[in-house]
C-alpha positions in Angstrom: 12.2 352.2 102.1 8.4 352.0 102.3 6.1 353.8 104.6 3.2 352.3 106.6 0.7 354.2 104.5 -0.8 352.0 101.8 1.9 349.4 102.4 0.2 347.1 99.9 0.9 349.4 96.9 4.6 349.1 97.7 5.4 345.7 99.2 3.2 343.6 96.8 4.8 345.2 93.8 8.3 344.0 94.7 10.0 340.7 93.7 10.9 340.3 97.4 7.3 339.7 98.4 7.2 336.7 96.1 10.5 335.4 97.3 9.3 335.5 101.0 6.1 333.7 100.1 7.4 331.2 97.6 6.6 328.3 100.0 2.9 328.6 99.3 1.6 325.1 98.7 0.3 324.7 95.1 -1.4 321.4 95.8 -3.1 322.9 98.9 -4.4 325.7 96.7 -5.8 323.3 94.2 -7.5 321.2 96.8 -9.1 324.4 98.2 -10.3 325.6 94.8 -11.8 322.2 94.0 -13.5 322.0 97.4 -15.0 325.4 97.0 -16.3 325.0 93.5 -18.0 321.7 94.5 -19.5 323.2 97.6 -20.8 326.3 95.7 -22.1 324.0 93.0 -20.5 326.1 90.3 -21.2 324.6 86.9 -18.6 324.5 84.2 -18.6 327.8 82.3 -19.5 329.8 85.4 -17.7 333.1 85.8 -15.4 333.9 88.7 -13.6 337.0 89.9 -10.4 336.2 91.7 -10.0 339.4 93.7 -6.5 340.2 94.8 -5.2 337.4 92.5 -1.5 338.1 92.9 0.4 336.3 90.1 -2.7 334.3 89.3 -2.0 330.8 90.7 -5.6 330.3 91.8 -7.0 332.0 88.6 -5.0 329.7 86.3 -6.1 326.5 88.2 -9.8 327.6 88.3 -9.6 328.3 84.5 -8.2 324.7 84.0 -11.4 323.4 85.7 -13.5 325.0 83.0 -14.5 328.3 84.6 -14.4 331.8 83.0 -12.0 333.7 85.3 -11.0 337.3 85.7 -8.1 337.9 88.1 -7.8 341.4 89.6 -4.9 342.8 91.6 -3.5 346.2 92.5 0.0 345.1 91.8 1.0 346.1 88.2 4.0 343.7 88.3 1.8 340.8 89.4 -0.8 341.4 86.7 2.0 341.7 84.1 3.2 338.2 85.2 -0.3 336.7 85.3 -1.2 338.0 81.9 1.3 335.6 80.4 -1.4 332.9 81.0 -4.3 334.8 79.4 -6.7 333.0 77.0 -10.2 333.4 75.8 -11.7 332.5 79.2 -8.9 333.8 81.4 -8.2 337.5 81.8 -6.4 339.8 84.2 -6.8 343.5 85.2 -5.2 346.0 87.5 -7.9 346.9 90.1 -8.2 348.6 93.5 -10.9 346.6 95.3 -12.3 349.8 96.8 -13.4 350.8 93.3 -16.4 349.3 91.5 -15.6 346.2 89.5 -16.3 346.4 85.7 -17.8 342.9 85.4 -20.6 340.7 86.6 -19.8 337.2 87.8 -21.3 334.1 89.5 -18.7 334.0 92.3 -16.0 336.2 93.8 -13.0 334.6 95.5 -11.0 336.8 97.9 -8.2 334.5 99.1 -5.1 334.3 101.3 -6.0 337.1 103.7 -6.5 339.7 101.0 -8.9 341.8 103.0 -8.8 344.0 106.1 -5.9 346.2 104.8 -7.6 349.5 105.2 -7.6 351.9 108.2 -11.3 352.7 108.2 -14.1 350.2 108.5 -16.1 352.0 105.9 -13.5 351.0 103.3 -14.0 347.4 104.1 -17.7 347.9 103.8 -17.1 349.5 100.4 -15.1 346.5 99.2 -18.0 344.2 100.2 -20.5 346.5 98.5 -18.4 346.2 95.3 -18.4 342.5 95.7 -22.2 342.5 96.1 -22.8 344.7 93.1 -20.5 342.4 90.9 -22.5 339.3 91.7 -25.1 337.8 89.4 -28.4 336.7 90.8 -27.8 333.9 93.4 -24.1 334.6 93.2 -21.8 333.8 96.1 -18.5 335.3 97.5 -15.7 333.7 99.5 -13.4 335.5 101.9 -10.4 333.4 103.1 -9.0 335.2 106.1 -6.5 334.3 108.9 -8.1 333.1 112.1 -7.5 336.1 114.3 -8.2 334.2 117.5 -5.6 331.5 117.0 -3.1 334.0 115.4 -3.2 336.3 118.5 -2.8 333.3 120.9 0.2 332.0 119.0 1.9 335.1 117.8 5.7 334.8 117.2 7.1 338.2 117.8 10.5 337.7 116.1 11.9 335.3 113.6 14.5 335.2 110.9 13.9 333.5 107.5 16.7 332.7 105.0 15.5 332.5 101.3 17.4 332.9 98.1 20.5 334.2 100.0 18.3 336.9 101.7 18.0 337.1 105.5 14.5 338.3 106.2 14.1 339.6 109.7 10.4 339.4 110.7 8.8 341.3 113.6 5.1 340.9 114.5 3.1 343.0 116.9 -0.5 344.0 117.6 -1.1 347.7 117.5 -4.2 349.9 117.1 -6.4 346.9 116.1 -4.0 345.6 113.5 -1.6 342.7 113.3 1.5 344.3 111.9 4.4 342.4 110.3 7.6 344.3 109.8 10.0 342.8 107.2 13.6 343.9 107.1 16.5 342.8 104.9 19.7 344.0 103.2 20.6 343.1 99.7 23.4 344.4 97.5 24.3 346.8 100.3 20.8 348.4 100.4 18.6 348.2 103.4 14.9 347.5 102.9 11.9 347.7 105.3 8.3 346.8 104.4 5.2 346.3 106.4 2.1 344.1 106.2 -0.9 345.2 108.2 -4.2 343.4 108.5 -7.1 344.2 110.8 -8.1 342.0 113.8 -11.3 340.8 112.2 -13.1 338.2 114.3 -16.1 336.3 113.0 -18.3 338.7 115.1 -16.7 341.8 113.5 -17.0 340.3 110.0 -20.7 339.7 110.6 -21.2 343.4 111.4 -19.5 344.8 108.3 -20.9 342.1 106.0 -24.4 342.9 107.2 -23.8 346.7 106.8 -23.0 345.9 103.1 -26.3 344.2 102.6 -24.9 340.7 102.6 -25.0 337.7 105.0 -22.8 334.8 106.0 -24.2 331.6 104.8 -21.4 329.2 106.0 -18.1 329.3 107.8 -15.1 326.9 107.5 -11.8 326.6 109.3 -9.4 325.2 106.7 -9.0 324.4 103.1 -10.5 321.0 103.4 -13.7 322.8 104.6 -13.8 321.5 108.1 -15.9 323.4 110.6 -14.5 326.7 112.0 -13.3 326.4 115.6 -12.0 329.7 116.9 -9.3 328.3 119.2 -7.8 325.7 116.7 -8.7 326.5 113.1 -5.9 327.9 110.9 -8.3 329.9 108.7 -11.6 331.7 108.8 -13.4 331.1 105.5 -16.6 332.9 104.9 -19.2 332.0 102.3 -21.4 335.1 101.8 -24.3 336.2 99.6 -27.5 338.2 99.7 
């Protein structure tokens, strides 16, 4: 059983996390990456850090487009899996995003709500400072976050999901400025409980912490086709940031 402290070091490192999220749309991910690289005018051969890369699905596709990609994630098991795809221009490393990154790149991609995990705002600022320090001159970063406004307005408090003969019982609540998802299931007679916890970061709050890190928001989008961000209806809050 996990605790709420540093839930991401526990839950992300299990096979059950990947079972629960196996529905992620690969084609949608490819469309998003293609749209981003075109918008950012990233030339072939440019370097990208895929920060919180998971098993590397975005990294592998970006590399296939001709980019030099480094995927970084805290999950040892995810990086072990992703490393099967390594080549001369695709590499992976285990990395806590709160620590300085050992590379310089033309772009940093932080995707699928892989931000806002930490209790203290200064830790979020530290992540952004690390992103800033890893960027080459005129480099840009992308943060793909859930749209908190729509999420809170349409929160489903309880649901049950059946996947791979596992009954996942999901409970969601808002507590102490975080959206908390509790995941419970029993497999082979053993009870498991994990948590996901992300901060209620609106566009206005993002602006404050991004500014405090010495960066600025250059553009916002509301979905993976890069339509305008509309707080009440957009599925995502996608931020393009730079110096």
